[in-house]
C-alpha positions as CSV (number, residue, x, y, z in Angstrom):
1,M,91.6,5.7,-46.3
2,V,90.7,9.4,-45.3
3,L,90.3,9.1,-42.0
4,K,93.7,7.0,-41.8
5,K,95.5,9.9,-43.4
6,I,94.4,12.3,-41.1
7,L,94.1,10.5,-37.8
8,T,97.8,9.3,-38.2
9,P,99.7,13.0,-38.0
10,V,97.4,14.2,-35.1
11,S,98.0,10.8,-33.4
12,N,101.7,10.9,-33.8
13,A,101.8,14.9,-32.6
14,L,99.9,13.7,-29.5
15,D,102.2,10.9,-28.9
16,K,105.6,12.9,-29.5
17,L,104.0,15.8,-26.9
18,C,102.6,13.3,-24.4
19,S,106.0,11.7,-24.4
20,V,107.9,15.1,-24.4
21,L,105.9,16.7,-21.4
22,I,105.8,12.9,-19.7
23,V,110.0,13.8,-19.5
24,I,109.9,17.1,-18.3
25,M,107.2,16.3,-15.8
26,L,109.4,13.3,-14.4
27,G,112.1,15.6,-14.7
28,L,110.5,18.3,-12.3
29,M,109.5,15.6,-9.9
30,V,112.9,14.7,-9.6
31,L,114.1,18.2,-9.1
32,I,111.5,19.4,-6.7
33,T,111.8,16.1,-4.7
34,G,115.8,17.0,-4.3
35,A,115.0,20.7,-3.2
36,Q,112.9,19.4,-0.6
37,I,115.4,17.1,0.8
38,V,118.2,19.7,0.6
39,C,115.9,22.3,2.2
40,R,114.2,20.3,5.0
41,T,117.6,19.3,5.6
42,W,119.6,22.2,6.0
43,F,116.7,25.1,5.4
44,T,112.9,25.4,6.1
45,A,111.3,22.8,4.2
46,L,109.3,23.5,1.2
47,T,105.7,23.6,2.1
48,W,104.7,23.1,-2.0
49,S,107.0,20.5,-2.9
50,D,104.5,17.7,-1.8
51,E,101.6,19.2,-3.1
52,V,103.4,19.9,-7.0
53,T,104.7,16.8,-6.9
54,R,102.2,14.8,-6.5
55,Y,99.7,16.9,-9.4
56,L,102.9,16.2,-11.6
57,L,102.7,12.3,-11.0
58,I,98.8,12.4,-11.6
59,W,99.2,14.4,-15.0
60,S,102.0,12.1,-16.0
61,T,100.2,8.7,-15.4
62,F,97.7,9.9,-17.3
63,L,99.6,11.4,-20.4
64,G,101.5,8.0,-19.9
65,A,98.8,5.8,-20.3
66,S,97.8,7.4,-23.6
67,V,101.5,7.1,-24.9
68,V,101.6,3.5,-23.8
69,Y,97.9,2.6,-25.4
70,R,99.3,4.3,-28.7
71,H,102.4,1.8,-28.7
72,S,100.0,-1.2,-27.5
73,G,102.0,-1.9,-24.2
74,H,98.9,-2.3,-21.6
75,I,98.6,-5.9,-20.7
76,S,96.5,-7.9,-22.7
77,V,94.5,-11.2,-22.4
78,T,94.5,-12.3,-26.1
79,I,94.0,-16.3,-25.8
80,V,90.9,-15.6,-27.4
81,Q,91.9,-13.6,-30.2
82,D,94.9,-16.5,-30.5
83,A,92.2,-19.2,-30.5
84,V,89.8,-18.1,-33.1
85,P,90.5,-17.8,-37.2
86,P,92.6,-14.6,-38.4
87,R,89.4,-13.1,-39.8
88,L,87.3,-13.2,-36.9
89,S,90.8,-12.4,-34.7
90,K,90.9,-9.0,-36.9
91,V,87.5,-8.0,-36.3
92,L,87.9,-8.7,-32.3
93,R,91.2,-6.5,-32.2
94,V,88.3,-3.7,-34.1
95,A,86.0,-4.3,-31.2
96,V,88.6,-3.7,-28.5
97,H,89.2,-0.2,-29.7
98,V,85.8,0.4,-30.8
99,I,84.9,-0.5,-26.8
100,C,87.8,1.3,-25.9
101,F,86.7,4.4,-27.8
102,V,83.4,4.2,-26.3
103,L,84.5,4.0,-22.9
104,F,87.1,6.9,-23.3
105,A,84.1,8.8,-24.5
106,V,81.9,8.2,-21.5
107,L,84.7,9.0,-19.3
108,L,85.7,12.1,-20.9
109,Y,81.7,13.1,-20.8
110,F,81.6,12.5,-16.7
111,S,85.0,14.0,-16.1
112,C,84.1,17.3,-18.1
113,T,80.9,17.1,-15.8
114,Y,82.9,16.8,-12.8
115,C,85.7,19.8,-13.7
116,M,83.2,22.2,-14.5
117,K,81.5,21.4,-11.0
118,L,84.9,21.4,-9.0
119,N,85.6,24.9,-7.4
120,K,87.8,23.6,-4.6
121,T,91.7,25.1,-4.4
122,A,94.1,22.8,-3.8
123,T,95.8,22.9,0.2
124,T,98.9,25.0,-0.2
125,L,98.8,26.4,-4.0
126,P,96.7,29.0,-5.4
127,I,95.6,26.4,-7.6
128,K,91.9,25.5,-8.6
129,M,91.4,21.6,-8.5
130,K,89.7,21.7,-11.6
131,Y,93.3,22.3,-13.3
132,I,94.5,19.1,-11.4
133,Y,91.6,16.9,-12.8
134,L,91.8,18.3,-16.3
135,C,94.1,15.8,-16.9
136,V,91.4,13.0,-17.0
137,P,89.5,14.7,-19.8
138,V,92.4,15.9,-21.8
139,S,94.2,12.3,-21.7
140,M,90.5,10.8,-23.0
141,V,90.5,13.2,-26.1
142,I,94.1,11.9,-26.7
143,L,92.9,8.4,-25.9
144,M,90.0,8.4,-28.3
145,V,92.1,9.7,-31.0
146,H,94.8,7.1,-30.7
147,S,91.7,4.2,-29.9
148,L,89.6,5.4,-33.5
149,L,93.4,5.5,-35.4
150,M,94.3,2.0,-34.0
151,A,90.7,0.6,-34.8
152,V,91.1,2.1,-38.4
153,E,94.4,0.4,-39.0
154,E,93.0,-3.0,-37.9
155,A,90.5,-3.0,-39.9
156,T,92.4,-1.9,-43.0
157,K,95.3,-4.7,-42.1
158,E,95.7,-7.6,-44.2
159,V,94.6,-10.9,-43.0
160,K,97.2,-13.1,-42.5
161,A,96.1,-16.5,-43.5
């Protein structure tokens, strides 16, 4: 299927990029927190470290959600899917990804609307908060790509009898 051939490399590249960014962000969080401990103990405390660490955690959480979704790592209740015949189970799995796609699209719309209106600046940093909250629309776009690909993969999968 053409859609699957287009979405697979895009989804894989986004997944790899998010994974690398998450590792970098977590590493930065460790370094900044360590520097804060050292500075607070022997020097003057860093005023910006808590805020930067918090924003890195927020970004890594939303990007991490997309990585976990791509690898089907989120908790799911499959009692209904397991209880029904294989063909209906396949339909339910596709429906779940389609519903997730719609949810991500709605969240994308409202998060973009919110980010456009937001004009506040961070407390200790000269950063507009819209750039911090931008993690929501960015992750929703990535999640939409993943959910669309996963729906197509489920739909084209052979049904095990």
